[in-house]
C-alpha positions as CSV (number, residue, x, y, z in Angstrom):
1,M,110.0,97.9,99.4
2,A,106.9,96.5,100.1
3,R,103.7,97.7,101.9
4,I,103.1,94.4,104.1
5,L,100.0,93.8,106.3
6,V,100.1,91.4,109.1
7,I,97.3,89.5,110.4
8,D,97.0,87.4,113.7
9,D,95.7,88.2,117.0
10,E,98.6,86.6,118.9
11,E,100.8,90.5,119.6
12,E,103.8,88.5,119.6
13,I,104.1,87.3,116.1
14,C,102.9,90.8,114.8
15,E,105.7,92.8,116.5
16,I,108.4,89.7,115.8
17,L,107.2,90.3,111.8
18,R,106.9,94.4,112.2
19,E,110.6,94.6,113.5
20,S,111.8,91.9,110.7
21,L,109.9,92.7,108.1
22,G,110.8,96.5,108.6
23,A,114.3,96.3,109.2
24,A,114.9,94.2,105.7
25,G,112.9,97.5,104.2
26,H,109.3,97.0,104.0
27,E,106.3,99.0,105.4
28,V,104.5,96.7,107.8
29,V,100.7,97.2,109.1
30,V,99.3,95.0,111.5
31,A,95.6,93.9,112.4
32,A,94.8,91.8,115.3
33,N,91.7,90.0,113.4
34,G,90.5,90.0,110.0
35,R,87.8,92.6,109.9
36,A,90.7,95.4,111.1
37,G,92.8,93.8,108.1
38,M,90.6,94.4,105.8
39,R,89.5,97.8,107.3
40,A,93.5,98.2,106.5
41,H,93.2,97.2,103.2
42,R,90.5,99.4,102.2
43,E,92.1,102.2,103.7
44,R,95.9,101.5,102.1
45,P,96.2,98.4,99.9
46,A,98.9,96.4,100.8
47,D,101.6,94.9,98.3
48,L,101.2,91.5,100.6
49,V,99.2,89.8,103.4
50,I,100.6,87.8,105.7
51,T,97.7,86.1,107.8
52,D,96.7,83.9,110.2
53,I,94.0,81.4,110.3
54,F,92.4,80.9,113.3
55,M,91.6,84.8,115.0
56,P,88.6,86.4,116.9
57,E,86.3,88.1,114.4
58,Q,87.3,87.5,111.1
59,E,89.3,84.7,110.6
60,G,92.1,84.0,108.2
61,I,89.8,81.6,105.6
62,E,87.1,84.3,105.5
63,T,89.7,87.0,104.7
64,I,91.2,85.0,102.4
65,I,87.6,85.3,100.3
66,E,87.2,88.7,100.3
67,L,90.4,89.7,99.6
68,R,90.7,87.4,96.5
69,R,87.3,88.8,95.5
70,D,88.1,92.5,96.0
71,F,92.0,92.6,95.7
72,P,92.4,89.7,93.1
73,D,95.8,90.7,93.2
74,V,97.2,90.9,95.9
75,K,99.8,88.3,96.9
76,I,98.1,86.3,100.1
77,I,101.1,84.1,102.8
78,V,98.8,82.4,105.3
79,M,100.5,81.5,108.6
80,S,98.7,79.2,111.1
81,G,99.6,76.7,114.6
82,G,96.3,74.8,114.0
83,G,97.0,72.9,110.3
84,R,94.9,70.0,111.1
85,L,91.3,69.7,113.1
86,A,88.3,68.3,111.8
87,G,89.9,66.8,109.2
88,G,90.6,69.4,107.5
89,D,93.8,70.7,106.3
90,Y,92.9,74.5,107.1
91,L,96.6,75.5,105.6
92,L,95.3,73.6,102.4
93,A,92.7,75.1,102.0
94,A,93.9,78.3,102.5
95,R,96.5,78.0,99.1
96,Q,93.3,76.9,97.0
97,L,91.7,79.6,98.0
98,G,94.8,81.5,96.6
99,A,97.4,82.0,99.7
100,A,100.9,82.1,97.3
101,R,102.8,80.6,100.7
102,A,101.5,78.4,103.8
103,V,103.6,79.0,107.1
104,E,103.0,76.4,110.2
105,K,103.7,78.3,113.4
106,P,105.8,77.6,115.1
107,F,108.1,79.2,111.7
108,H,111.7,80.1,112.1
109,L,112.0,83.7,110.8
110,R,114.5,82.7,108.2
111,A,111.6,80.8,106.8
112,M,109.7,83.7,106.3
113,L,111.6,86.0,105.4
114,D,112.2,83.5,102.6
115,A,108.7,83.5,102.0
116,V,108.3,86.9,101.9
117,R,111.2,87.5,99.5
118,D,109.5,84.5,97.4
119,V,106.3,85.6,97.4
120,L,107.1,89.3,96.4
121,D,109.4,88.5,93.4
122,A,107.4,85.9,91.8
């Protein structure tokens, strides 16, 4: 199966995705922010990166830009519970920057697993 990197500052989200994606046969690595996620991805690249948008140290938009610049072939799913702030739609912006899918939090686990399958199969 695939190597998946989950980047989110919410430990609960990381653990739910680690368990669920692991049970589906994927190798899952987690990171608490974009900076740690990029470090993990540089050490051992993932097939798919699932990243939150709003995190400390390095946010998801910056992480997506860096991933697209340095690893143009990596597949990305973005997630956020912050949808609209200061007139900007961050999930839409993330899609425009190269995320294959955008998932709003809270999400149904089945929807996330379906998104992972669809993005990996594309």
